[in-house]
C-alpha positions in Angstrom: -123.8 -102.0 341.1 -126.5 -100.7 343.5 -123.9 -100.2 346.2 -121.7 -98.2 343.8 -124.8 -96.0 342.9 -125.6 -95.5 346.5 -122.1 -94.5 347.4 -121.9 -92.2 344.4 -125.0 -90.4 345.5 -123.7 -90.0 349.1 -120.4 -88.6 347.9 -122.0 -86.3 345.4 -124.5 -85.0 348.0 -121.6 -84.5 350.5 -119.5 -82.7 347.8 -122.4 -80.4 347.0 -123.0 -79.7 350.6 -119.5 -78.3 350.8 -120.0 -76.3 347.6 -123.2 -74.8 349.1 -121.5 -73.8 352.3 -118.1 -72.6 351.2 -119.4 -69.5 349.3 -121.5 -68.6 352.4 -118.2 -68.4 354.3 -117.0 -66.1 351.5 -120.0 -63.9 352.0 -119.0 -63.5 355.7 -115.3 -63.0 354.8 -116.3 -60.2 352.3 -118.3 -58.5 355.0 -116.0 -58.7 358.1 -113.5 -56.1 359.1 -112.5 -57.9 362.3 -109.1 -59.7 361.9 -110.0 -62.3 364.5 -113.3 -63.2 362.8 -111.4 -63.2 359.4 -108.8 -65.6 360.7 -111.5 -67.9 362.1 -113.5 -67.8 358.8 -110.3 -68.5 356.7 -109.6 -71.5 358.9 -113.1 -72.8 358.4 -112.9 -72.2 354.6 -109.6 -73.9 354.3 -110.7 -77.0 356.1 -114.0 -77.1 354.3 -112.3 -76.7 350.9 -109.9 -79.5 351.7 -112.7 -81.8 352.9 -114.9 -81.0 350.0 -112.0 -81.8 347.6 -111.5 -85.2 349.3 -115.3 -85.9 348.9 -115.2 -84.9 345.2 -112.6 -87.5 344.3 -114.7 -90.6 345.2 -117.8 -89.0 343.8 -116.2 -88.6 340.4 -114.4 -91.9 340.5 -117.6 -93.8 341.4 -119.4 -92.0 338.6 -116.8 -93.0 336.2 -117.0 -96.6 337.4 -120.7 -96.5 336.7 -120.2 -94.9 333.3 -117.2 -96.9 332.1 -117.5 -100.1 334.1 -121.3 -100.7 333.9 -122.0 -98.6 330.8 -124.7 -96.5 332.5 -125.6 -93.7 330.1 -123.8 -95.2 327.1 -125.4 -96.0 323.8 -128.3 -94.6 321.8 -131.0 -92.7 323.7 -128.6 -91.5 326.3 -128.0 -87.9 325.2 -128.8 -86.8 328.7 -125.5 -88.3 329.9 -123.5 -85.9 327.7 -125.2 -82.9 329.3 -124.7 -84.4 332.8 -121.0 -85.0 332.1 -120.8 -81.3 331.0 -122.4 -80.3 334.3 -119.8 -82.5 336.2 -117.0 -80.7 334.3 -118.6 -77.3 335.2 -119.0 -78.3 338.8 -115.3 -79.3 338.9 -114.5 -75.9 337.4 -116.7 -74.2 340.1 -114.9 -76.2 342.8 -111.5 -75.1 341.4 -112.9 -71.5 341.2 -113.7 -71.7 344.9 -110.1 -72.7 345.6 -108.9 -69.6 343.6 -111.2 -67.3 345.5 -110.0 -68.8 348.8 -106.4 -68.2 347.9 -107.3 -64.5 347.1 -109.0 -64.2 350.5 -105.9 -65.7 352.2 -103.6 -63.2 350.3 -105.9 -60.3 351.2 -106.6 -59.7 347.5 -110.4 -60.2 347.4 -112.0 -57.4 345.4 -115.6 -58.6 345.4 -118.4 -57.7 347.7 -120.8 -60.0 349.6 -123.5 -59.6 347.0 -121.3 -61.3 344.4 -120.7 -64.2 346.7 -124.5 -64.5 347.4 -125.1 -64.9 343.7 -122.0 -67.1 343.3 -123.5 -69.4 345.9 -126.5 -70.2 343.7 -124.5 -71.7 340.9 -124.1 -75.2 342.4 -127.8 -75.3 343.2 -128.5 -74.9 339.4 -125.8 -77.6 338.6 -127.4 -80.0 341.1 -130.9 -79.3 339.8 -129.9 -79.9 336.2 -127.9 -83.0 336.9 -130.7 -84.5 339.0 -133.4 -83.8 336.4 -131.2 -85.3 333.7 -130.5 -88.5 335.7 -134.1 -89.0 336.9 -136.1 -87.8 333.9 -133.6 -88.7 331.1 -135.3 -86.2 328.8 -133.3 -87.1 325.7 
């Protein structure tokens, strides 16, 4: 079980690293007017989104294995797990939202400025903070 936990943490950390960096690329895409720079940034964003998606799958599957297979977070006194699972669902939604935004950039349909993406970039930080506190502190 400890190996599963360790791998889960590594994949979650890697997934979040991608979710932290992808909106930073969006900030630069929203600011550039140079077509060469735009093409380079779009290529970087595509590859990062694809890699981040690949990392998300084992992160989620290993988490489900711990939850369903080992019963971690099940039973009385584990209300924290319900909130953590909500955070996971919200994170998956955020990840999907990044894909939608990337497709808009690719189609030349972005209507948001770099300030929006700077704030958008803070959302996964909050998700990771909340999830970490829930798992470590188990407040309820």
